[in-house]
C-alpha positions, 0 to 999 in steps of 0.5 A, a space after each residue: 435273812 429270813 427263812 421262807 416256807 417251801 411252796 405248797 403243792 396245789 395238787 396235794 390233798 389237805 391234811 384231815 383229822 381222823 374220822 371216828 368210827 360211827 359204831 364207836 360214836 354210837 357206843 359212846 353216846 349210848 354209854 353216856 345216856 345210860 350213865 345219865 339215866 342211872 344218875 337220874 334214877 338214883 336221884 329220884 329213888 334216893 328219897 324213897 330209899 332214905 325214907 325206908 332206911 329211916 323207918 328201921 331206925 330208933 328215933 335218936 338215930 333218925 334225928 342224928 346230925 350227921 346222919 347215921 348210916 350204920 345202925 341196928 335195924 328195928 321194927 319198933 316203929 312199925 309196931 308202934 304204927 300198927 298198935 296206934 289204931 291204924 286199922 280204922 284209917 286203913 279200912 276207911 281208905 280201902 272203902 273210899 278208894 275201892 268204891 269210888 274207883 268202881 263207880 268211876 269205871 261204871 260211869 266212865 266206861 259208858 261215857 267214854 264209849 259214847 264219846 268215842 265209838 258213838 260220838 254225840 253232837 258237839 263232842 269236843 264241847 262235852 270233853 272240854 266240860 269234863 276236863 274243865 272241872 279239873 281246872 278249878 282249885 279244890 280250895 275254891 269249892 271246899 266252903 260250899 261243899 262243907 256247908 252242903 255236907 253240914 246241912 245234910 248231916 254228911 260230915 265225917 261220913 265215909 260216903 261223902 268222900 266216896 262221892 267226892 273221889 268219884 267226881 274227882 277222878 271221873 273226868 280224867 278217867 273218861 278222857 283216858 278210856 276214850 283214847 283207848 276206845 278210839 284205838 279199837 278198829 272199826 272193822 271189829 265193831 262192824 263184824 260184831 254188828 253183822 253177827 247180831 251183837 247188840 250194844 251191851 253185848 258188843 261193849 261187854 264181850 268185844 270192847 271190854 276184853 280189847 281195852 282191858 289193859 287201858 281200863 286197868 291203867 285208868 283204875 290204878 291211877 284212880 286208886 292212887 289219886 283217891 288213896 293219897 287224897 288229903 285235902 277233902 279228908 282233912 276238912 270233911 272228916 274228924 274221927 269216924 271217916 279219917 283216912 290213911 293220910 290223916 293217920 300219917 299226919 297224926 304221927 307228928 307230935 309237938 313234943 318229942 321225936 317222931 321222924 322214924 315213926 312218921 317214915 314207918 307210917 308213910 312206908 306202910 301207907 304206900 305199900 298197898 299202892 305199890 303192890 297194886 302197881 306191881 300186880 298190874 304192871 303188865 296191864 299198866 304198861 300195855 294200857 299206857 302204851 296203847 295208841 303210841 304206835 300206829 
């Protein structure tokens, strides 16, 4: 004889799984996102930390297998980099980066103003022309540039790099600064016009202070791109106009150990950009967030 289950009361409520508190669920989700964020941050920062740690090692310790985690820090690699003639390379990079960034701002600010506050006819075509110059691979234009530079005796000349870096960064700068100018309320420009301010005075006294964070962000990006540029410097310079990226490559030798010195050179080369970003971090954050919230 088989036992039968007692009949279920139709009016009795069905058993339900206990529901989690919404606050607890949000807290768990927040902890999970925080943990994932820290994991990603450590993963992105680990190569930089490893480079910095290797720069303070001796060459034998830098090349050891398994890696050496406990060692006596030394400044020998930094001393070798400084005494290896890095001053000329740094000076060339400072000139090429600083002058080209200044030219980009002098040319890009009026262009961005014309394309945003006072748009010209067929502005979309103009903007597409600017950005289309970034679509051509650099390697596709190096031969004609090299030939032209050779014909006008401009090879191994720092001013050749200044012109090329200006042309390289100008389209991106125009696009960025145009978006910043578009965030300026039209009422501000109307008030300036009613007060009798002309074009130059409006641009200098009204618009420039309002979009200063955006201009700082644009300038910093141009500095990073120009400071790290390698392809033009490699193919168009030899010794007089060589820049910091070429000096870093010169620390690599065909014989002997060079990893620790290479890391020291890379760390020193990145310090100017890091310091510039740290000094301008407030303006950079404000500039990159302009227009994010209407």
